[in-house]
C-alpha positions as CSV (number, residue, x, y, z in Angstrom):
1,A,107.0,58.2,143.7
2,I,103.3,58.3,143.0
3,T,103.6,61.7,141.3
4,L,106.5,60.5,139.2
5,G,104.5,57.5,138.2
6,Y,101.5,59.6,137.1
7,I,103.8,61.8,135.1
8,M,105.3,58.8,133.3
9,L,101.9,57.5,132.6
10,L,100.6,60.9,131.3
11,A,103.7,61.8,129.3
12,P,102.8,59.8,126.2
13,L,99.3,61.4,126.3
14,I,100.7,64.9,126.7
15,L,103.1,64.4,123.8
16,A,100.3,63.0,121.7
17,C,98.0,66.0,122.5
18,T,100.8,68.4,121.7
19,A,101.5,66.8,118.4
20,A,97.8,66.8,117.5
21,V,97.6,70.5,118.3
22,L,100.7,71.3,116.3
23,F,99.5,69.2,113.4
24,T,96.0,70.9,113.5
25,L,97.6,74.3,113.6
26,S,99.8,73.5,110.7
27,V,96.9,72.3,108.6
28,V,94.8,75.4,109.5
29,L,97.8,77.7,108.5
30,S,98.3,75.8,105.3
31,I,94.7,76.1,104.3
32,F,94.6,79.8,105.2
33,G,97.9,80.4,103.3
34,Y,96.6,78.5,100.3
35,F,93.5,80.7,100.3
36,L,95.6,83.9,100.6
37,K,97.9,82.8,97.7
38,R,94.9,81.9,95.5
39,K,93.0,85.1,96.3
40,G,95.8,87.4,95.5
41,Q,95.9,91.1,96.3
42,K,93.0,93.2,97.5
43,P,91.6,95.6,94.9
44,F,93.6,98.8,94.2
45,D,92.1,101.8,95.9
46,E,93.0,104.8,93.8
47,A,91.1,107.3,96.1
48,A,92.9,106.1,99.2
49,L,96.3,106.4,97.5
50,R,95.6,109.9,96.2
51,A,94.3,110.9,99.6
52,E,97.8,110.1,100.9
53,G,99.4,112.3,98.2
54,G,100.4,109.3,96.1
55,R,100.4,108.8,92.4
56,F,100.6,105.8,90.1
57,V,101.4,104.6,86.6
58,T,100.3,101.6,84.7
59,T,103.1,99.6,83.1
60,K,103.2,97.9,79.7
61,D,102.3,94.6,81.5
62,D,99.3,96.3,83.0
63,R,100.6,96.6,86.6
64,I,99.9,99.4,89.0
65,V,103.1,101.1,90.4
66,E,102.6,103.6,93.2
67,Y,105.0,106.5,93.8
68,F,105.3,109.8,95.6
69,V,106.6,113.1,94.5
70,W,107.6,116.0,96.8
71,G,110.3,118.6,97.4
72,S,111.1,121.6,95.2
73,Q,108.7,122.6,92.5
74,Q,111.2,124.9,90.8
75,S,111.8,124.1,87.1
76,S,115.6,124.2,87.9
77,A,115.3,121.5,90.6
78,K,117.4,118.4,90.3
79,T,115.5,115.0,90.6
80,M,116.4,112.5,93.2
81,L,115.0,108.9,93.1
82,L,114.7,107.3,96.5
83,C,114.6,103.5,97.0
84,H,112.9,102.5,100.3
85,E,113.8,99.8,102.8
86,S,112.3,96.3,103.0
87,A,108.7,95.6,104.0
88,G,107.8,99.3,103.6
89,T,106.7,101.7,100.8
90,G,107.8,104.9,99.1
91,K,105.9,106.9,101.7
92,M,108.7,106.0,104.2
93,M,111.0,108.2,102.2
94,V,108.7,111.1,102.3
95,W,109.1,111.1,106.0
96,L,112.9,110.6,106.0
97,Y,113.7,113.3,103.3
98,R,112.0,116.4,104.6
99,Q,110.1,118.8,102.4
100,A,111.9,121.9,103.8
101,V,115.3,120.4,103.3
102,L,114.6,119.4,99.7
103,E,113.2,122.9,98.9
104,E,116.4,124.5,100.4
105,L,118.6,122.2,98.3
106,N,116.3,122.7,95.2
107,V,115.7,118.9,94.8
108,R,112.6,117.2,93.7
109,A,112.2,113.7,95.2
110,I,110.5,110.6,93.7
111,A,110.0,107.4,95.7
112,I,108.7,104.4,93.9
113,T,107.1,101.5,95.8
114,Y,108.2,98.0,94.9
115,P,105.9,95.3,93.5
116,G,103.6,93.7,96.2
117,H,104.1,96.6,98.6
118,G,101.6,99.3,99.4
119,Y,99.3,99.9,96.5
120,S,101.7,98.5,93.9
121,D,100.7,95.3,92.0
122,N,102.5,92.1,92.5
123,Q,105.1,91.0,90.0
124,V,106.1,87.3,90.3
125,P,108.8,86.4,89.4
126,R,110.8,89.5,89.6
127,R,114.5,90.4,89.2
128,I,115.9,93.6,90.8
129,A,118.0,94.0,87.6
130,D,114.7,94.6,85.7
131,W,113.2,97.1,88.1
132,P,114.7,100.2,86.4
133,R,113.2,99.1,83.1
134,D,109.9,97.8,84.3
135,D,109.0,100.3,87.0
136,V,111.4,103.2,87.1
137,Q,111.3,104.1,83.4
138,P,107.4,104.5,83.3
139,V,107.6,106.8,86.3
140,L,110.4,108.8,84.7
141,D,108.4,109.2,81.5
142,A,105.3,110.2,83.5
143,E,107.2,112.9,85.4
144,K,109.3,114.0,82.4
145,V,112.6,113.2,84.1
146,E,115.7,113.1,81.8
147,K,118.4,112.6,84.4
148,F,118.5,112.0,88.2
149,I,120.6,111.0,91.2
150,V,119.5,108.0,93.3
151,Q,119.7,106.9,96.9
152,G,118.8,103.5,98.3
153,F,118.6,102.3,101.9
154,G,119.1,98.6,102.8
155,F,116.9,96.6,100.4
156,G,116.6,99.8,98.5
157,A,120.4,99.9,98.0
158,A,120.2,97.0,95.6
159,H,117.5,98.9,93.6
160,A,119.6,102.0,93.5
161,M,122.6,100.0,92.2
162,A,120.4,98.4,89.6
163,C,119.6,101.9,88.3
164,G,123.3,102.7,88.2
165,V,123.8,99.6,86.1
166,H,120.8,100.0,83.8
167,F,120.9,103.7,83.0
168,G,123.9,105.4,81.4
169,S,126.0,107.9,83.4
170,D,124.3,110.8,81.6
171,V,120.9,109.6,83.0
172,C,121.7,108.2,86.4
173,V,124.3,110.8,87.4
174,A,125.1,109.7,91.0
175,V,124.3,106.7,93.2
176,G,124.1,106.9,97.0
177,I,124.2,103.5,98.7
178,N,123.1,103.4,102.4
179,C,123.8,100.3,104.5
180,P,124.0,98.0,101.5
181,Y,123.7,94.2,101.4
182,L,125.1,92.1,98.6
183,S,123.7,89.4,96.4
184,H,123.8,85.7,97.1
185,D,126.3,85.1,94.3
186,I,128.8,87.7,95.5
187,C,128.5,86.5,99.1
188,Y,129.2,82.9,97.9
189,D,132.1,83.8,95.7
190,S,133.7,86.1,98.3
191,S,132.9,84.1,101.4
192,L,130.9,86.8,103.0
193,P,128.0,86.4,105.5
194,D,124.9,85.8,103.5
195,N,121.4,86.6,104.9
196,C,119.8,85.3,101.8
197,A,121.3,81.8,101.7
198,A,118.6,80.2,103.8
199,L,115.7,81.7,101.8
200,P,113.4,79.4,99.8
201,T,113.0,79.6,96.0
202,I,109.8,80.9,94.6
203,G,109.0,77.3,93.5
204,S,109.6,76.0,97.1
205,A,107.5,78.8,98.7
206,S,104.6,78.1,96.3
207,S,104.5,74.4,97.1
208,P,101.5,73.0,99.0
209,W,103.8,72.1,101.9
210,N,104.8,75.7,102.4
211,T,101.6,77.6,101.9
212,G,101.5,78.2,105.7
213,L,104.3,80.7,105.1
214,F,101.8,83.0,103.5
215,A,99.5,82.8,106.5
216,L,102.3,83.4,109.0
217,L,103.5,86.5,107.1
218,E,100.0,87.9,106.9
219,L,99.2,87.3,110.5
220,A,102.6,88.5,111.8
221,N,103.0,91.7,109.7
222,K,101.2,94.1,112.0
223,P,101.9,92.7,115.5
224,L,105.4,91.4,115.0
225,I,107.2,92.4,111.8
226,S,106.3,96.0,112.0
227,R,107.9,96.1,115.5
228,A,111.1,94.1,114.5
229,P,113.4,97.2,114.2
230,S,112.8,97.9,117.9
231,W,114.2,94.5,118.8
232,L,117.6,95.1,117.1
233,P,120.5,96.1,119.3
234,E,120.2,99.6,117.8
235,G,116.5,99.6,118.6
236,T,117.4,100.5,122.2
237,V,119.2,103.7,121.0
238,L,116.3,104.6,118.7
239,K,113.7,104.1,121.5
240,R,115.7,106.6,123.6
241,E,116.9,109.1,121.0
242,Q,114.5,108.9,118.0
243,P,111.3,107.0,118.9
244,E,109.4,108.8,116.2
245,L,111.5,107.0,113.6
246,L,110.5,103.6,115.0
247,E,106.9,104.6,115.0
248,M,107.1,105.8,111.3
249,I,108.7,102.5,110.3
250,R,106.1,100.5,112.1
251,N,103.3,102.4,110.4
252,D,104.9,102.2,107.0
253,I,105.4,98.4,107.3
254,I,101.7,98.1,108.1
255,R,100.9,100.2,105.1
256,G,103.2,98.0,103.0
257,G,100.6,95.2,103.6
258,V,97.5,97.3,102.8
259,R,96.6,95.0,99.9
260,G,98.0,91.8,101.5
261,T,101.5,90.4,102.0
262,T,101.6,87.6,99.5
263,G,103.6,89.8,97.1
264,Q,106.1,90.6,99.8
265,L,106.7,87.0,100.6
266,F,107.7,86.4,97.0
267,D,109.7,89.7,96.8
268,E,111.7,89.7,100.0
269,Y,111.5,86.2,101.4
270,T,112.6,84.2,98.4
271,I,116.2,84.0,97.1
272,D,115.0,84.5,93.5
273,T,114.4,88.2,94.1
274,A,116.1,89.2,97.3
275,G,119.3,87.2,96.7
276,K,119.7,86.7,92.9
277,W,119.7,90.2,91.5
278,G,120.7,89.6,87.9
279,F,123.5,92.1,87.9
280,D,126.9,92.9,89.5
281,P,127.2,96.3,91.2
282,R,130.7,96.6,89.9
283,S,129.0,97.2,86.5
284,M,127.5,100.5,87.6
285,Q,127.9,103.2,84.9
286,S,127.4,106.2,87.2
287,K,130.6,108.2,87.7
288,F,129.8,109.4,91.2
289,I,129.1,106.8,93.8
290,A,128.8,107.0,97.6
291,V,128.8,104.1,100.0
292,W,127.7,104.7,103.6
293,Y,127.7,101.8,106.1
294,A,127.9,101.2,109.8
295,E,130.2,98.9,111.7
296,D,127.5,98.3,114.3
297,D,124.8,97.4,111.8
298,A,122.8,94.5,113.1
299,S,120.6,94.1,110.0
300,V,123.2,94.0,107.3
301,P,126.7,92.6,107.7
302,P,129.1,95.6,107.6
303,Q,131.5,93.4,105.6
304,H,129.2,94.0,102.7
305,G,129.7,97.7,102.8
306,K,133.5,97.2,103.2
307,W,133.7,94.8,100.2
308,L,131.6,97.1,98.0
309,S,133.7,100.1,98.9
310,E,137.0,98.3,98.2
311,K,135.8,97.0,94.8
312,L,134.4,100.3,93.6
313,A,137.6,102.1,94.7
314,S,139.5,100.0,92.2
315,L,137.4,101.2,89.2
316,S,139.1,104.0,87.4
317,N,135.9,105.6,86.1
318,V,134.3,106.1,89.5
319,Q,134.6,109.0,91.9
320,L,133.9,107.4,95.2
321,D,132.9,108.7,98.6
322,V,132.9,106.3,101.6
323,Q,131.7,106.8,105.1
324,C,131.9,104.1,107.7
325,T,130.5,105.0,111.2
326,K,129.9,103.5,114.6
327,T,127.4,105.7,116.4
328,G,125.2,103.2,118.2
329,F,122.4,103.8,115.6
330,G,123.6,100.8,113.5
331,H,121.4,100.2,110.5
332,Y,119.8,103.7,111.0
333,S,123.1,105.6,111.3
334,F,122.4,107.7,108.2
335,V,118.8,108.5,108.9
336,R,119.3,109.8,112.5
337,K,118.1,113.3,113.3
338,S,121.2,115.2,112.4
339,C,121.4,113.6,109.0
340,L,117.8,114.2,108.2
341,A,117.7,117.8,109.4
342,E,120.7,118.8,107.3
343,G,120.2,116.5,104.3
344,I,123.8,115.4,104.7
345,Q,123.8,112.5,102.2
346,T,121.8,114.4,99.6
347,K,124.2,117.4,99.9
348,R,127.1,115.1,99.4
349,L,125.7,113.5,96.2
350,L,124.9,117.0,94.8
351,E,128.4,118.2,95.5
352,M,129.9,115.2,93.9
353,S,127.8,115.5,90.7
354,E,128.2,119.2,90.2
């Protein structure tokens, strides 16, 4: 009875102390987040980028855009644009699409890093629909590319589809869409699961009340976010079968924040960019399109891949290839060892577009 009495007496004090600690922590995070938001990105380190084999262009609006070029150096090589996953950089694709395989297929690869990731400058606000014009075209000009095929993975699938919409079929010849997710508008109209629905707008994320978000993302990027793929259901399979893939993704996510993570918050964690693309994938002009998705994908609802496949199949001007799998690798089904070693998806796009 005495113990219970003490607990009842101390309970208000404990609650008050807890509230005070949480309030203080919230204030500290808000101040730190406000500082990060005002400070902006760290300076661009050209020497560090070139040491990694990277290149860059400066856009018309004076932004730095990082990219990587590798694969076949033959003049007859076909060009393939690769659009990376969320939180990472173009360097991720250098690891996934092996030099030896690309040389054998006579393909030159280009991977462009999105704004606010790696050494690329921020662009706020940004629409994925404008990415081909704003970032891709300057790189194509610098590398003297007249036509290409494109593949996108996850968040990159939206960027690949944007290329299919923006460029004519004589420029963007074929589009490969790996584990796609759909825009907020399509999900709303078609009653599909929507991972973007709960995201804040750019205006809301920028408000004084939410500046703590910038601090949380910066502090969590290396210890938590970089390890997130290993916590997915398919992460167990990857740990056992392909741990080097998880390690690469972790390192690339850390690299994605090399100049800070404020740009990533605007880019991937607001509905303005991640959810409201500014285009409809059914408007893609490319004649050859492949959709690859997994029934056991824990990152992207597989209903999105199914919906996209069905809608594209109804278009008379599209030659469509669809692969739906359930291997236990989930979101990483098409970047497992066998796919990477043989370049299966790249081969398929080349075969379709010949």
